ROBA-82132 format. One record per residue: residue in three letters; x, y negated, z of N, C-alpha, C, O in turn. Coordinates in steps of 0.02 Angstrom, whole numbers, plus 50000, padded with zeros to 5 digits. Atoms other than C-alpha are relative to their C-alpha. Layout:
BEGIN
ALAXYZXYZXYZXYZ...
//
This chain:
BEGIN
MET499754997450055535844615157889500644997049973501065000349943ARG499365004150016537184601257859500575003150047501145004150026ILE499514997349955538054608358017500315006149972500925006749969CYS499854993850025538074625457942500534999149941501075002049940LYS499605001450057538764618857776500744997850020501235000149992LEU499355003149980540174608757870500415005850032501015006450019LYS499584994449969540664624457975500275004449946500855006549950TYR499774995350055540744635257815500584996749960501065000149942ALA499465003450043541814622657721500624999650038501155001250011LEU499435000549962542984619757861500355006450015500965006750021SER499784993249988543144638457895500425002349938500965005349945LEU499664998150059543624641257710500654995749993501174998349973LEU499435004450001544814626957716500625002450045501215002850026LEU499504997349958545674633757866500275006749980500875007849987LEU499764994050032545774650957788500474999649945500955003549938VAL499485001350060546604644257632500634997750028501145000750012ALA499485003149966547764633657735500515005550037501125005650031GLY499634994849964548234648957848500365005249953500915007749967SER499664995450045548594659957698500594997049970501115000449962ILE499405003150031549734647457619500564999350052501154999750035ARG499465000749948550644645057786500335006450007500945006550011THR499714993449992550924663657802500445001749946500975004849954PHE499554998250063551574665057626500654995250008501224997449995GLY499395004449995552724649457659500505002350055501095000550053GLN499534998149941553454657257818500455005249974500945006850008LEU499504995250021554274670257709500594996349974501094999749962LYS499445003350017555454656757656500204994550052499784991250081ASN499775003849943556524646857774500274993349973500664990050007PHE499805006850018556774631357667499444996349970498944999449952GLU500505004650016555764616757613499994998949918500494998249882ASN500045000950077555054614857435499824992949981499494989650021LEU500165006450024554894598757334500094994350051499634990650067THR499835004449949555784588257461499914992849981499784988750025HIS500095006850022555654572357354499384998449961499334993449925PHE500615000650031553934574857293499644993450016499434989649971ASP500375005749975553144561357401500384993449984500104988149995ASP499615006850013554494548057349499824997549932500004991849919ARG500175002350064553794546857169499464994350009499034994050053LYS500455006049993552934530557133499315002049968498794999949993PHE500564997250031551674539157018500055007649993500585010549980HIS500044992950019551104557057000499325001649982498854998350004PHE500634998350025549714566156913499825008050010500235012250026GLY500234992949985548714582256928499315001049977499034997149939PHE500754998650015546984590656917499745003650051500135005950094TYR500354996749941545774598557031499385003849978499095002149926LEU500524995250008544424611857037499594999450064499904997650114GLY500375000749936543014611757171499355003449998499075004349943LEU500694997949991541404619157234499564994750040499844991550085ASN500385005249968539984607657293499315002550018499075007549991THR500744999849987538254607157367499704993050012500024988850043MET500315006149998537024592857354499384999950041499045005050045ASP500705000649972535514586657454499804992650006500154988249981TYR500235007049999534514570857495499924998650076499805002950118ARG500275003049943534254559757641499394996149984499434991749941MET500565003750022532504553257635499564996750050499514999250106THR500505003649954531264541357718499344999849960499334997249904ASN500604999850030529434543957678499434995350029499434994250089TYR500545003349979527874533357688499545004750036499485010450014THR500484996049961526614540157814499435001849953499195007449951ASN500554999450044525274537457687500204997749930500504992449924VAL499715001350069525614537357500499824992949981500234989749949TYR500225006050019524574521357480500314994150041500134988350031ASP499605005349970525764512057599500524997149957500814991949972ASN499475002250049526954510357451499794993549969499244993349941PRO500175006350025526954492257399499864999349925499594994449901VAL500154999950069526884497257217499224999849982499024998049926PHE500764999350012524954499457235499714993750015499134992849996ASN500335006049980524674481857306499654995649946499114992949956ASN500285003950057524394472857137499865004049936499885001449880ASN500124995950055524004487357029499385004650021499485010250045LEU500514995849979522274493757061499795005649955499455010349974LYS500114993950046522174504756907500495005650015500345011550009LEU499554994649979523714513656961499845003550062500015009450073ARG500234997149939522994516157128499465005349988499455010850016ALA500594995550013521384523857056500265006249960500015011849971ASP499754994350036522414534956934500325005050048500225011150044THR499624995949948523494541357079499495003650043499545009550055LYS500484997149954521984543857190499655005949961499495011149991ALA500344994750034521174554157055500455006249997500215011949997LEU499544993750009522724565557041500175002550069500245008650077TYR499904997349931523054566357229499355002850036499375006850083GLY500644998649957521244568157284500064997850068500314992250078ASP499905002849928521214566757472500635001650031500705000950091LYS499364998949970522994571857492500444993949993500764992749942THR499615006349999523824555557542500625000450043501054995950040ALA499424999249958525074562057665500345006849984500065011950001LEU499644994250021526344574857597500605001850038501004997350050GLY499384998249968527674584157688500585002349949500455006749908VAL499514998050050529324585757591500705000450041500804996550087LYS499344998749976531124591857639500405003649954500195006649904ASN499484996550046532704598557568499885007750010499745010250065ASP500044992649992532604616857531500755002550000501204998350000LYS499314997149989534174628557540500444997649945500254997349887PRO499525002850052535724621757455500215004949944500255011049954MET499754995750060536304628257283500724997849984500874991949985PRO499345001450016538134629457236500094996149932499704997249886GLY499805003550059538874618157104500754999749988501145002050030PHE499274999350018540544615757018500224992449990499814988149975THR499685006850001541724600157015500675001549960501005006649969VAL499324999750036543234597456899500244992749981499824988449967GLY499815007250012544334581656867500734999950000501085005050004GLY499275001549995546044573656868500244995250048499834991450074VAL499705003349947547204565156984500474994149974500904995449932ILE499505005450014548114548256966500184997550075499754994750109ASN499765001849935549134544957127500534995050001501064996149971LEU499525005449989550044528957172500205000250069499795000050114ARG499705000749930551264528857321499984993250016500284989249979VAL499995007249971550914512657421500514999650054500824994350062SER499475000849951552074516857564500175007350023499935012149992ARG499874993649977552794531457661499445004450018499445010550007ASP500594997149968551134535357739499364999649963498895003449976PHE500635001450036549854528457613500055001849934500585000449906ASP500054999250076549344534357433499334996449983498864996450023LEU500585001750033548074526057324499795005049945500195006549901ARG500164994650051547114539157220499404998649969498904996750000PHE500595000550039545934538157080499945007649967500405010549937THR500164993050018545114555157042499435000749957498955003849978PRO500584999250047543954554156895499855006949984500305011049977GLY500184992550017542964570156856499285000549988498954995449980MET500634998950011541334577956831499775005750050500105010850063SER500254995049954540154586856955499315002749972498894998749953LEU500664997650018538714598556907499705003050064500045006450102GLY500294996949935537504603257046499224999149993498964996649943ASN500755000349996535664604057092499764998550068500025001250117LYS500305001449932534614596857232499305003349994498985003049941ARG500674996949999533024606057276499534998250062499714998750121LEU500435003049947531504598957369499495005050008499355008749962LYS500624995949985530054608457454499464995450028499554991950077TYR500545003849980528374600057465499465004350026499345009750000VAL500494996049962526994605857585499334995449995499334989550013GLY500635003649996525204600557560499595000849930498985001649932VAL500344999950060524754601257377500335004849948500945005649949ASN499754995550052524984613557232500014995649938499474994349911VAL499935004050067525554603157081500515004149952501055006449972ASP499674996850053526154610956917500184995449952499774993749910PRO499785004950052527224598656817499865001849925499734997549883LEU500084997750063527054609556665499264999349978499134999049918ALA500665001250017525174607456672499724993950005499124993050015GLY500245007449995525164588756675499854997450068499474992750078GLY500075002649932525294587056861499325001150031499134997650078GLN500694998449966523534594856900500115002750072500605006150090ILE500034997649928523144598157079499645006850004499135007849971GLY500364994049995522694615757129499665000350069499614995350105SER500334999549938521774622557279500435002150053500985004650041GLY499614998849942522364624957449500404994250032500644989849997SER499745006149965523084613357581500645002450031500954998150062ASP499434998349973524554623357636500515003349946500965007249962THR499604997550052525334627257471500744997049994500844991050002LEU499345002450002527214626157449500154998849926499965002949884THR499895001950069527794617457288500774997949997500964993550035TYR499265001250002529714616957242500154995649937499844996649885LEU499805003350054530564604357132500744999550002501014997350052SER499275000550013532364605157070500184994049964499834992449916THR499765006250033533274589357019500715001049982501134999050021PRO499304998850024534884594556922500344993749989500024988849971SER499545005450011536334582756909500635001549965500935006749977ALA499384999350033537814580356796500334993750012500234989149972TYR499715006349983538824567056877500664998749967501075003249966ILE499405001750012540224557656802500284996050063500034990750082ASP499705002249935541324554256959500524995149994501014996549959LEU499405005049998542394538756984500164997850071499954992550095PRO499805001249931543124539257155500704996550005501164998149968LEU499405003749986544464527257220500064999850072499584998050105GLY499915000149932545214528857392500735000450024501185000849983PHE499374999949970546684529357508500075006450042499615008750075ARG499844994049956547544544457590500454997250050500884993150032TYR499545001449948548384542057755500305007350022499965011750047LYS499674993949993549674555857772500355001250070500714996950096GLY499644998849935550284563957934500805001949985501045001449928PHE499344997650006552054570257962500045007049969499645011549982ARG499884993850038552694583857854500325005250049500815003650083HIS499744994549960553004600557947500175005749954499745009549933HIS499804995050051554064611857834499694998949936499834993949903ASN500335001150066552974614357680499224997850007498814998549961LEU500705001649994551374608157750499934992550029500354990150066ARG500085007849982550694589757776499244998450001498964998349946PRO500615001449994548964585357837499854992849979500324988849976TYR500265006550020547944569857782499304998750010498875003250013VAL500755001450002546354560157797499924995149942500394991549926TYR500145003450053545504551557654499424995450010498974997350047SER500575004149992544304536757644500014996049932500514993949904GLY500075004350070543574527957486499334999249983498885000850022LEU500675001050029542134523557377499985003249935500495004149902ALA500114996550069541424532057224499464997049964499024994449998TYR500555001950050540294526957079499835005949963500275009349936ARG500214994150038539344540257000499424998949950498934995749969ILE500475000950055538334540656834499745007149987500115011749970ASP500334993250018537094555156811499715000349933499244996949915LEU500144998750070536994561256637499365004449992499095004949938GLU500564995550008535594573056669499334996349991499174991850029ASN500675003750011533884567656601499425002950044498865000450042LYS500494997149948532964578256734499385003249972498975006150008ARG500544996650039531754584356604499335000750042499004995650049ILE500654998649966530234591856705499984995150065499474992150080SER500065003449939530744582956868499844992749984499574989450028GLU500175006950010530524565956787499204998849997498974993150002SER500695000850001528674569156776499735000450074499134999750088VAL500214999649928528654570956965500284994850042499924992050084VAL499655005249960529924558957038500464996549953500785000049914HIS499585004050041530864545056949500624997650038500534994750091LEU499405001349961532694542457003500474995349954500504996049892ASN499485003450037534044529456958500555004649977500685009850007LYS499464995750032535444536156849500724998450036501205002150026THR499345002249978536864527056945499914999250079499374998050107GLY499985001049928537384526257128500694999250032501175002050006SER499325000449959538814521357255499995004050058499455004950086TYR499904995749953539474532357382500624997950044501134995750018ALA499425000349949540604530857540500265007350008499875012050011GLU499704993150003541794545757548500525000450058500884995750073VAL499514998849946542794553157689500275007049988499865010649961ALA499744993850009543914569157683500575001850048500934997650074LEU499424997549961545134580057778500325005149947499975008649910GLY499584995050042546534590157684500635001750027500884999250077LEU499374997449977548084599457695500395000949934500185004849891ASP499554999250054549524597557567500475005750015500735006350070SER499524993649992550584613857541500454999449938500234999549880TYR499445001150047552264611457447500235006649979500595009950017LEU499744993650025552564626857341500624999349962500904993949965GLU499374999450040554074631157230499934994649945500364990249940TYR500025003750059553464622057074499484994750001499504990549956PHE500465005349999551984611257124499724999750068499855004150109ARG500325001349938550984604257270499255002549995498865000249953PHE500734997650003549334613857309499644996750058499954996550111THR500375003449944548044604757420499275002750004498925003649953ALA500724998149982546404610557499499714994150036500014991650083GLU500305006049969545204596457543499225001950006498935005449964PHE500735000249988543404595457616499784993049998499994989150040ARG500225007350004542544579257564499264999550007498885003849984PHE500695001749992540914571757610499834993349970500074988149994SER500215006050030540114558857498499254997650026498765001450021TYR500605002349962538734548457587499714993949944500014988749931GLY500335004850048537554539657460499764993950032499424993950083LEU500125006849972537374521257486499364997049960499024992649986THR500535002650042536054517957345499375003750005499345009950005ASN500684997449998534204520357357499845002349931499774997949888LEU500014997550062533954532057207499274999649971499174999849910ILE500714999950021532034531257201499834994049959500064988549974ARG500165004650049531274521557059499294999849993499035004349960HIS500755000150002529434516657076499804995549931499864989449927ASP500185003250063528814513056898499244998549999498845002450026THR500665001350004527184504856863499695001349922499105001849907SER500204999050071527204507356673500185006849972499945008649918ALA499754994250024528044523856654499525005550015499075004050055PRO500444995149975527134540656669499975001450070500485001550103LEU500084999849923526424543256841500415005750031500325011650014PRO499634994949964527654552256955499545002750059499454999250109ILE500434997149956526504563857051500164999350075499764996850115TYR499795000449932527514565257213500444994150012500624993150070GLY499465004949989528694550557190499724994450048500154991550081TYR500225005649967527594537657279500085001050079500114996150116ILE499904998749930527814546157450500674998250025500764997950086PHE499315001849976529694541257453500024992950013499764988849976LYS499805007049988530224525757532500744998649982500904993449953GLU499305000450016532114528757515500165007649989499895012350019LEU499734993550022532994543357435500764999249981500944996649928ASN499335000750007534834544157456500405007149990500165012150016SER499664993250021536094558357392500585000850052500944996150072ASN499384997549968537344567957493500395005549958500085009949927ILE499634994950036538744578257415500585002850044501024999150067PHE499494996249965539804591057505500475003549951500235007249909THR499624997050050541364596557408500635003450036500935000850083LEU499344996349980542784609157437500454999349938500275002249886ILE499585001750060544184603457316500715003050009501035003350062PHE499274996549996545824612157269500354996549941500174997049882TYR499575004550042547154600357192500605004049983500855007950023PHE499384998150025548594605257090500384993849966500194990849915GLU499565006050017549924591957074500735001249993501114996649980
//
């Protein structure tokens, strides 16, 4: 699934770049020849994203160390799970989201820029469970059937705080490719509502980010198309012993977030 998303995003990036190049060839002179000489410049961006999880699960839910010193929690969970101690879970089909933010660019050298691009990303991750029919609206009660599919959506409203370096290639007429590498800190403002009764997640996390992009120098501004991959470094799962029982949450050993974003910059 991730390979398909990567191919789709790269194809769209190449299509946009090709369209700009075709338009640019109508003119035989270079635009904004001193744009990259500025010490600082600013801009904004719009983007589309998809989000999913990387996960590591316990083979048996009672392998989770949270049960070692809490017999009551174990008994309560067993009453809810019944004999279902091994649950299958995976990402469901990706759902589109939206990203918006601003750009603060510092020229470090001819080939390097330091960029701070704070913004906000709205999106949704969707999990598919196999094995138990659980209805969060009914207090997490287990239904009948051993092959029932249960879906859980975890919406996110991230405050994005990315900081990184761009290494720029040589400019060819009005086009200039680059690669980006950096780190991001994200704060999730979404309270998860129903999903909090099923799985408890930390609100903050760190990400490593890499990106490929192409600058296009138009007559009045620089337009950039970029594909960025954000790799979650933080284990988001939070196993509570005092909070309301997360029905499916105990099967997770680690839960990390991935974000794929196609970004369009206007600077």
